[in-house]
N, C-alpha and C positions, 0 to 999 in steps of 0.2 A: 731695836728689840721691841716687840709685839708685848704690850702688857694686860692680863687679863687678871680680873679681880670678879672671883663669886661671890654671892649672897645667898640670903635666903634659906639655909638650913636652919637646922633645927631640930627639938623633939618634941613628935607627934604621936599620935595613939594609933593603931591598928584601925585602918579604914578610913581616916585622915587625908587632908591635903597639903602640898607643899608647891611653890613657885621658887624654883631656883633661877636667879640669873647671872648674868656673866657680861659683864661690861667692859670694853676693849679699851686699848689708852687712844689717847684724843687725835692723837695724828696718824694714825692708824688707817690704813684703808682697810676696813673692814667687808667691805663689798667685795674685796678679791679672795675671801678666804671660805672654805668650806669648815664649817665650827661643828664641835661633837663635846656629848657630855660623855664620860666615862666614869666607872667608880671602880673602888677598892675596897672589900670588906677583909675586916682585920686574918690575917693569915692566910687570905686570897691574893689571887693574880687581878692586877686592874683589869675591867672588862669593859667593852664599848654597850653605850644604854643606847642612845639616839645621834642622828648625824641630820644634817640640812647641807645641802647647797647654798654656793656663793647668794644667788638671786632670792632662794628660799623655795624653789619649784618643785625639792624634792626632798622627800624626809624617808628615812630607815630606820627602823627599830628592832632590837632584842627581843627574841621570841619573849620573855620573861617580862616586857614590858609593854607589848603590844597591847591596845585597847587602854589603859591604865595611864600612860607617858605622854604627853605633847611638845614636841619641841617647836620654836618659835623664834623668829629674830625680828628686829625692827633695825636696819642698817642706818637710816637717820640717827638714831640713837647709837647705834654701834654696841648694840645689846643681842645676846641670845638668851633665850628662856627655855626653862623646864618645868614644866607644868606637871605635877605630879597626883594622881588620883589613886583609894582606893591604895593606902598607901600599906604592906605588909611590914613583919618583922625582918621578914630576907633581904626588906632594899635597905636595911641599914649599912651603910657605909661612908668612906668620904667619898662626893662628887666632886671631879674636877671638867673644867672645862679647856677643850682644844682647839686650835686653829692651824689649818693647814691652808697654806696658797695652793690657789686652786692651777696654776701652773710652774711654779719653783717647787712645791712641795715642803717649802717651809714650814715649820713645825712648831707652836709654843702651846705651854700650859700653863694653867691658872694652879695657884695656889692648896685648893679644895674648900669645901665646905662639908663640915659634918652634918646629916642626915639620918636619924634615930627615931625607928619607930618602935614602940614600948607601950605596953600599959603601965 
């Protein structure tokens, strides 16, 4: 079973930045997985934030983070990142890392990391 561990969340003021990391378990074929970041705010449904293909050649973003967030990955370190700039209070949510095998569709989730944007 794939294990994903997110880190990097915390409290930041509006306009600030955070970088989230999601590390995959050691014996996991990370480079075979497309990776996604989702978020879920209290009382709202989970929504996709950003996605990156297995080799990192293609990225996609939700409209509400375009120009502010950047997803990237380091397959050698088995880690995916989400650089978040110009944070807004409405970005407050639990952020989840998601892995989807590019062939089988096998799906795995991390436990989430809290991001709070507040003055």
